[in-house]
C-alpha positions as CSV (number, residue, x, y, z in Angstrom):
1,M,20.3,-6.1,22.3
2,G,17.0,-4.3,21.7
3,T,14.9,-2.3,24.2
4,S,12.3,-4.5,26.0
5,E,8.7,-3.6,26.1
6,H,9.0,-3.1,29.9
7,D,11.8,-0.5,29.4
8,I,9.7,1.3,26.8
9,E,6.7,1.5,29.2
10,Q,8.9,2.7,32.1
11,R,10.3,5.5,29.9
12,Q,6.8,6.5,28.7
13,K,5.7,6.7,32.4
14,R,8.8,8.8,33.2
15,L,8.1,11.3,30.4
16,Q,4.4,11.3,31.3
17,A,5.2,12.3,34.9
18,L,7.6,15.0,33.7
19,A,5.0,16.5,31.4
20,A,2.4,16.4,34.2
21,R,4.8,18.3,36.4
22,G,5.4,20.8,33.7
23,D,9.1,19.9,33.5
24,L,9.5,20.5,29.8
25,A,13.3,20.6,30.0
26,G,13.2,17.1,31.5
27,V,10.9,16.0,28.7
28,R,13.3,17.3,26.0
29,E,16.3,15.6,27.7
30,H,14.7,12.2,27.9
31,A,12.5,12.2,24.8
32,A,15.2,10.9,22.5
33,E,15.2,7.6,24.4
34,L,11.9,6.7,22.8
35,H,11.0,6.0,19.1
36,P,8.5,8.4,17.6
37,S,5.9,5.6,17.5
38,D,6.3,5.1,21.3
39,L,6.2,8.8,21.9
40,A,2.9,8.9,19.9
41,D,1.4,6.4,22.3
42,L,2.4,8.6,25.2
43,V,1.0,11.7,23.5
44,E,-2.4,9.9,22.8
45,S,-2.7,9.1,26.6
46,L,-2.5,12.7,27.7
47,D,-5.2,15.4,27.7
48,E,-5.1,18.1,25.0
49,A,-3.2,20.7,27.2
50,Q,-0.5,18.2,28.0
51,Q,-0.3,17.0,24.5
52,I,0.5,20.6,23.3
53,E,3.0,21.1,26.0
54,L,4.8,17.8,25.3
55,L,4.9,18.5,21.5
56,S,6.1,22.0,22.1
57,A,8.9,20.7,24.3
58,L,10.2,18.2,21.8
59,P,12.8,19.0,19.2
60,T,11.1,20.0,16.0
61,E,12.1,16.9,14.0
62,L,11.1,14.5,16.8
63,A,7.8,16.3,17.3
64,S,7.0,16.1,13.6
65,D,7.7,12.4,13.5
66,T,5.7,11.8,16.6
67,L,2.7,13.6,15.3
68,A,2.9,11.7,12.0
69,E,3.0,8.4,14.0
70,M,-0.2,9.1,15.9
71,E,-3.3,7.3,14.8
72,E,-5.1,9.0,11.9
73,G,-8.3,10.7,12.9
74,E,-10.0,13.6,14.6
75,E,-7.7,13.7,17.7
76,R,-4.5,14.2,15.6
77,G,-6.1,16.8,13.5
78,D,-7.4,18.6,16.6
79,L,-4.0,18.6,18.1
80,L,-2.4,20.1,15.0
81,A,-5.2,22.7,14.8
82,A,-4.6,23.6,18.5
83,L,-1.0,24.6,17.8
84,T,-0.2,28.1,16.4
85,P,-0.1,28.2,12.6
86,E,3.6,29.0,12.8
87,K,4.3,25.9,14.9
88,G,2.1,23.7,12.7
89,A,4.0,24.9,9.6
90,E,7.3,24.2,11.4
91,L,6.2,20.6,12.1
92,L,5.0,20.0,8.5
93,H,8.2,21.5,7.1
94,D,10.2,18.7,8.7
95,L,8.0,15.9,7.3
96,P,8.0,14.2,3.9
97,D,5.3,15.7,1.8
98,D,3.1,12.5,1.9
99,D,3.1,12.5,5.7
100,A,2.5,16.3,5.7
101,V,-0.4,16.2,3.4
102,D,-2.0,13.3,5.5
103,L,-1.8,15.5,8.5
104,I,-3.1,18.7,7.0
105,S,-5.9,16.9,5.2
106,E,-7.4,16.2,8.6
107,L,-7.9,20.0,9.2
108,E,-10.8,22.2,8.2
109,P,-10.2,24.3,5.1
110,D,-9.7,27.5,7.0
111,E,-7.2,25.8,9.4
112,Q,-5.4,24.4,6.4
113,S,-5.1,27.9,4.8
114,K,-3.6,29.4,8.0
115,I,-0.8,26.8,8.1
116,L,-0.2,26.8,4.4
117,A,0.2,30.6,4.6
118,E,3.2,30.1,6.9
119,L,5.0,27.8,4.5
120,S,7.1,28.8,1.5
121,V,5.3,29.2,-1.8
122,D,6.9,26.0,-3.2
123,E,6.1,23.9,-0.2
124,A,2.5,25.2,0.0
125,G,2.1,24.5,-3.7
126,E,3.3,20.9,-3.4
127,L,0.9,20.2,-0.5
128,K,-2.0,21.9,-2.3
129,G,-1.3,19.7,-5.4
130,L,-1.4,16.6,-3.3
131,L,-4.5,17.6,-1.4
132,Q,-6.5,17.4,-4.7
133,Y,-6.3,13.6,-4.6
134,D,-8.6,11.4,-2.6
135,E,-6.8,10.1,0.4
136,E,-7.6,6.5,-0.4
137,T,-6.0,6.6,-3.9
138,A,-2.5,6.4,-5.2
139,G,-2.4,10.2,-5.5
140,G,-3.2,10.5,-1.8
141,L,-0.5,8.0,-0.9
142,M,2.3,9.3,-3.1
143,T,5.2,11.5,-2.3
144,T,6.7,13.8,-5.0
145,E,10.1,13.5,-3.3
146,L,12.1,11.0,-5.4
147,V,15.4,10.6,-7.3
148,E,15.0,10.9,-11.0
149,L,17.5,11.0,-13.8
150,E,17.3,11.8,-17.5
151,A,18.2,8.9,-19.8
152,R,20.7,11.1,-21.7
153,L,23.1,11.1,-18.7
154,T,26.2,9.1,-18.5
155,A,26.8,6.8,-15.5
156,G,29.3,9.2,-14.0
157,Q,26.9,12.1,-14.3
158,A,24.0,10.0,-13.0
159,I,26.0,9.1,-9.8
160,E,26.6,12.8,-9.1
161,Q,22.9,13.5,-9.6
162,V,22.0,10.7,-7.2
163,R,24.3,12.1,-4.6
164,A,22.9,15.6,-4.9
165,Q,19.2,14.5,-5.0
166,G,19.6,11.9,-2.4
167,Q,20.4,14.6,0.2
168,E,16.8,15.9,-0.1
169,V,15.0,12.6,-0.4
170,E,14.1,10.4,2.6
171,D,14.7,6.6,2.2
172,F,14.9,6.2,-1.6
173,Y,15.1,2.7,-2.8
174,T,14.5,3.2,-6.5
175,V,16.0,5.6,-9.1
176,F,13.5,6.6,-11.8
177,V,14.7,7.3,-15.3
178,V,12.7,9.8,-17.5
179,D,13.0,11.4,-20.9
180,A,13.2,15.1,-21.6
181,D,9.4,15.4,-21.1
182,R,9.5,13.6,-17.7
183,R,7.8,10.5,-19.2
184,L,8.8,7.5,-17.2
185,L,11.2,5.1,-19.1
186,G,11.9,2.7,-16.3
187,T,14.0,2.2,-13.2
188,L,17.7,1.9,-12.6
189,R,19.4,-0.5,-10.1
190,L,22.0,1.3,-8.0
191,D,24.5,-1.6,-8.2
192,D,24.3,-1.5,-12.1
193,L,24.9,2.2,-11.9
194,I,28.0,1.9,-9.6
195,I,29.8,-0.8,-11.6
196,A,29.0,0.8,-15.0
197,H,31.8,2.6,-16.9
198,P,31.6,6.4,-16.1
199,E,31.1,7.2,-19.8
200,E,28.4,4.6,-20.4
201,S,24.9,6.0,-21.1
202,I,22.4,5.0,-18.4
203,E,19.8,4.4,-21.2
204,A,21.3,1.0,-21.7
205,L,20.9,0.2,-18.0
206,V,17.2,1.1,-17.7
207,E,14.8,-1.7,-16.7
208,E,11.2,-1.3,-17.8
209,P,8.9,-0.8,-14.7
210,V,7.2,-4.0,-13.6
211,A,4.1,-2.0,-12.7
212,T,3.0,1.6,-12.5
213,V,-0.3,3.2,-11.2
214,M,-2.2,6.3,-12.1
215,P,-3.2,8.7,-9.3
216,D,-6.8,7.7,-9.2
217,V,-6.2,4.0,-8.6
218,D,-7.5,2.7,-5.3
219,Q,-5.0,2.2,-2.5
220,E,-5.9,-1.5,-2.2
221,Q,-4.8,-2.1,-5.8
222,V,-1.6,-0.3,-5.1
223,G,-1.0,-2.6,-2.1
224,R,-1.7,-5.7,-4.2
225,L,0.7,-4.6,-6.9
226,I,3.6,-3.9,-4.5
227,A,3.0,-7.2,-2.7
228,R,2.6,-9.2,-5.9
229,Y,5.9,-8.0,-7.5
230,N,7.8,-7.4,-4.2
231,L,8.5,-3.8,-5.0
232,A,10.2,-1.4,-2.8
233,A,8.5,1.5,-4.5
234,I,6.0,2.0,-7.3
235,A,5.8,5.0,-9.7
236,V,2.7,7.1,-10.0
237,V,2.2,8.4,-13.6
238,T,-0.3,10.3,-15.7
239,E,-2.1,8.7,-18.6
240,A,0.6,10.1,-20.9
241,G,3.3,8.4,-18.7
242,E,4.6,11.5,-17.0
243,L,6.2,10.8,-13.6
244,L,4.2,12.3,-10.8
245,G,5.6,10.6,-7.7
246,R,6.3,7.3,-5.9
247,I,4.7,5.2,-3.3
248,T,6.9,3.1,-1.0
249,F,6.2,-0.2,0.6
250,D,6.1,1.2,4.2
251,D,3.1,3.4,3.2
252,V,1.4,0.4,1.8
253,I,1.9,-1.6,5.0
254,D,-0.2,1.0,6.8
255,V,-2.8,0.8,4.1
256,I,-3.1,-2.9,4.2
257,E,-3.4,-2.9,8.0
258,A,-6.1,-0.2,7.8
259,E,-8.1,-2.0,5.1
260,Q,-8.0,-5.3,6.8
261,T,-9.0,-3.8,10.1
262,E,-11.9,-2.1,8.3
263,D,-12.9,-5.4,6.7
264,I,-12.8,-7.3,10.0
265,F,-15.1,-4.6,11.6
266,R,-17.5,-4.8,8.8
267,L,-17.6,-8.5,8.7
268,A,-18.6,-8.4,12.3
269,G,-21.3,-5.8,11.6
270,V,-19.3,-2.9,13.2
271,T,-19.0,-0.1,10.7
272,D,-16.6,2.2,12.4
273,E,-12.9,1.6,13.3
274,D,-13.2,4.2,16.0
275,E,-15.3,1.6,17.9
276,L,-12.1,0.8,19.7
277,K,-12.2,4.3,21.3
278,H,-16.0,4.6,21.7
279,T,-17.9,5.0,24.9
280,W,-20.5,2.4,25.7
281,T,-23.2,4.6,24.4
282,Q,-21.5,5.3,21.1
283,S,-20.8,1.5,20.7
284,V,-24.6,0.9,21.2
285,R,-25.5,3.4,18.5
286,T,-23.0,1.8,16.2
287,R,-23.9,-1.8,16.7
288,L,-27.7,-1.7,17.4
289,P,-28.8,-1.1,13.8
290,W,-26.9,-4.2,12.6
291,L,-28.3,-6.3,15.4
292,L,-31.9,-5.1,14.5
293,L,-31.2,-6.1,10.9
294,N,-29.9,-9.5,12.1
295,L,-33.1,-9.8,14.3
296,L,-35.2,-9.5,11.2
297,T,-33.3,-12.0,9.1
298,A,-33.1,-14.5,12.0
299,S,-36.9,-14.1,12.5
300,L,-37.4,-14.9,8.8
301,A,-35.3,-18.0,9.1
302,A,-37.1,-19.1,12.3
303,S,-40.5,-18.6,10.7
304,V,-39.8,-21.8,8.6
305,I,-40.3,-23.8,11.8
306,L,-44.0,-22.6,12.0
307,L,-44.7,-24.2,8.7
308,F,-43.8,-27.6,10.1
309,E,-45.5,-27.7,13.5
310,E,-47.1,-31.1,12.9
311,T,-43.8,-32.6,11.9
312,I,-42.1,-31.3,15.1
313,D,-45.0,-32.5,17.3
314,A,-44.6,-36.0,15.7
315,V,-40.8,-36.2,16.0
316,I,-39.7,-34.1,19.0
317,T,-36.0,-35.0,18.4
318,L,-36.0,-32.6,15.5
319,V,-36.1,-29.7,18.1
320,F,-32.7,-30.8,19.3
321,I,-31.2,-31.4,15.8
322,A,-32.5,-28.3,13.9
323,P,-30.3,-25.6,15.7
324,I,-27.2,-27.9,15.3
325,I,-27.7,-28.1,11.5
326,A,-28.3,-24.4,11.2
327,A,-25.3,-23.5,13.4
328,M,-22.9,-25.8,11.5
329,G,-24.1,-24.3,8.3
330,G,-23.4,-20.8,9.7
331,S,-20.0,-21.7,10.9
332,S,-19.0,-23.3,7.5
333,G,-20.5,-20.3,5.6
334,T,-18.4,-17.9,7.8
335,Q,-15.2,-19.9,7.1
336,S,-15.9,-19.8,3.3
337,L,-16.8,-16.1,3.5
338,A,-13.6,-15.1,5.4
339,V,-11.4,-17.0,2.9
340,T,-13.2,-15.5,-0.1
341,I,-13.1,-11.9,1.2
342,R,-9.5,-12.3,2.0
343,R,-8.7,-13.6,-1.5
344,I,-10.6,-10.7,-3.1
345,T,-8.9,-8.2,-0.8
346,I,-5.4,-9.4,-1.6
347,Q,-5.6,-10.6,-5.2
348,G,-8.7,-8.8,-6.6
349,S,-12.1,-10.1,-7.7
350,G,-10.8,-11.9,-10.8
351,S,-8.9,-14.4,-8.5
352,A,-12.2,-15.6,-7.2
353,R,-13.2,-17.3,-10.5
354,G,-13.6,-21.0,-9.8
355,F,-13.5,-20.4,-6.1
356,V,-17.3,-21.1,-5.8
357,A,-16.8,-24.6,-7.3
358,K,-14.0,-25.3,-4.9
359,E,-16.1,-24.3,-1.8
360,I,-19.0,-26.5,-3.0
361,L,-16.6,-29.4,-3.2
362,I,-15.3,-28.7,0.3
363,G,-19.0,-28.5,1.4
364,L,-19.7,-31.9,-0.1
365,V,-16.8,-33.5,1.8
366,N,-17.4,-31.7,5.1
367,G,-21.1,-32.4,4.8
368,A,-20.6,-36.1,4.3
369,V,-18.4,-36.3,7.5
370,L,-20.6,-34.0,9.6
371,G,-23.8,-35.6,8.4
372,G,-22.6,-39.0,9.4
373,G,-21.8,-37.8,12.9
374,I,-25.1,-36.0,13.4
375,A,-27.0,-39.0,11.9
376,A,-25.4,-41.3,14.4
377,I,-26.5,-39.0,17.3
378,A,-30.0,-38.9,15.9
379,F,-30.2,-42.7,15.7
380,V,-29.0,-43.0,19.3
381,L,-31.6,-40.5,20.5
382,D,-34.5,-41.9,18.6
383,G,-33.6,-45.3,17.3
384,D,-35.1,-44.7,13.9
385,P,-32.7,-45.2,11.0
386,M,-34.9,-43.2,8.7
387,L,-34.5,-40.2,11.0
388,G,-30.8,-40.7,10.8
389,M,-31.0,-40.5,7.0
390,V,-33.1,-37.4,7.1
391,V,-30.6,-35.7,9.4
392,F,-27.7,-36.8,7.3
393,L,-29.2,-35.4,4.1
394,A,-30.1,-32.1,5.8
395,M,-26.6,-31.6,7.2
396,W,-25.0,-32.6,3.9
397,G,-27.2,-30.3,1.9
398,N,-26.8,-27.3,4.2
399,Q,-23.0,-27.7,4.2
400,V,-23.1,-27.5,0.4
401,V,-25.3,-24.4,0.6
402,A,-22.9,-22.8,3.1
403,G,-19.9,-23.4,0.9
404,F,-21.7,-22.0,-2.2
405,A,-23.1,-18.9,-0.3
406,G,-19.8,-18.1,1.4
407,A,-18.1,-17.9,-1.9
408,F,-20.8,-16.8,-4.3
409,I,-22.3,-13.9,-2.3
410,P,-19.1,-11.9,-1.6
411,T,-17.9,-12.5,-5.2
412,T,-21.2,-11.3,-6.6
413,L,-21.4,-8.3,-4.4
414,D,-17.8,-7.3,-5.3
415,R,-18.6,-7.5,-9.1
416,M,-21.6,-5.3,-8.4
417,G,-19.4,-2.7,-6.8
418,V,-20.6,-3.3,-3.3
419,D,-18.1,-3.9,-0.5
420,P,-18.5,-7.7,0.2
421,S,-17.4,-7.3,3.8
422,V,-20.4,-5.1,4.7
423,A,-23.4,-7.2,3.8
424,S,-22.2,-10.8,3.1
425,S,-22.4,-12.2,6.6
426,V,-26.1,-11.2,7.0
427,F,-27.0,-12.9,3.7
428,V,-24.9,-16.0,4.3
429,H,-26.3,-16.7,7.8
430,T,-29.8,-16.1,6.8
431,L,-29.5,-18.5,3.8
432,T,-27.9,-21.3,5.8
433,D,-30.4,-21.0,8.6
434,L,-33.3,-21.0,6.1
435,C,-32.0,-24.0,4.1
436,G,-30.9,-25.9,7.3
437,F,-34.4,-25.7,8.8
438,F,-36.2,-26.2,5.5
439,L,-34.1,-29.2,4.5
440,L,-34.5,-30.9,7.9
441,L,-38.2,-30.3,8.4
442,G,-39.2,-30.7,4.8
443,L,-37.4,-34.0,4.4
444,A,-38.8,-35.2,7.8
445,S,-42.4,-34.3,6.8
446,K,-42.0,-36.3,3.6
447,L,-40.0,-39.4,4.8
448,L,-41.0,-39.8,8.4
449,L,-44.8,-39.0,8.5
């Protein structure tokens, strides 16, 4: 039976109390009761002095895992920098190289140098090699720790190699097969290897890789490939096909979560994920520029009303109907926008072809239904069937515009190399408001006056 959330919270509180009293021996004794992820939550709740004391009290391996599980960002980097270079190097030594390089990349160059100087030449060289890659690329995600075999080996020799290399590699799911120049030939299933005759060459057992990536490929593309082909790990190779490292599915899960969180914030007009930890003044500074932009676009849409003052004076019911049509267009546009961005994020921009036509069709059907409903309301309020027709056509037309804009705008921005989650919502809402007001009031001025 698993540990309940209540039990975890009680253990966290007990450790927090022990750390506050300076009882480091007690912390060390009870720390193993918590998973590193839960310990990371505890560490993040403490002030810096307590964080250092707690990490110093933990066994090295547990402290390393806890530090790696903390949220990426300035706080984790500051904590690592606050430790002595010797202690920092000790913690990094116990981590897989991809986690170690994620941590050390959050430090200033001089702080990195101090810690790297405390590591062995080989370890420091590996980390420096990984630091050259952008953190949001395949190279920034990969680990060089993997199990690789040369194709010339027999099955018996290969099993011995897997046993030997597996002692040094954390959680390996895939065995990579290379030639004498370390060019990737493919992968080898462990079950095929185990049942093969000891003298059989493994070259006959090699399966061509379903997908590989080069180190400069964006991390989102890596995530799409692993999800599309249900891979446990994907190889990172050079243009010449030389094996550089691997990326495992657990690393990609973190990437997908981070990217989706970023997209949600941007879609809402919030540019910084750290908004979750901001003070109210920091949140104001983050949100206000987007709200000012929205104020300008909303004013532009509302200015359409000024062009039809006479129409509004003649048919006062339009004042009640206009915001409904605009709001419904905005809601439908947001639905289409969210689905389109999600599709682009998961499957790439190429998957959005034909999506605009689909959203227009959805807008036609939804517009007909919603238009009929609002037309009935208008007829009840005013008693003029022609007003009902105007309202019906305006709602119908604006729903089509919403479906078109919600799919076309993010797709176009993505093809232009602009992140569609940043600016799409402003354009979509402005367009649906403009068209909603213009269709309603323009048709009313032509058909009712």
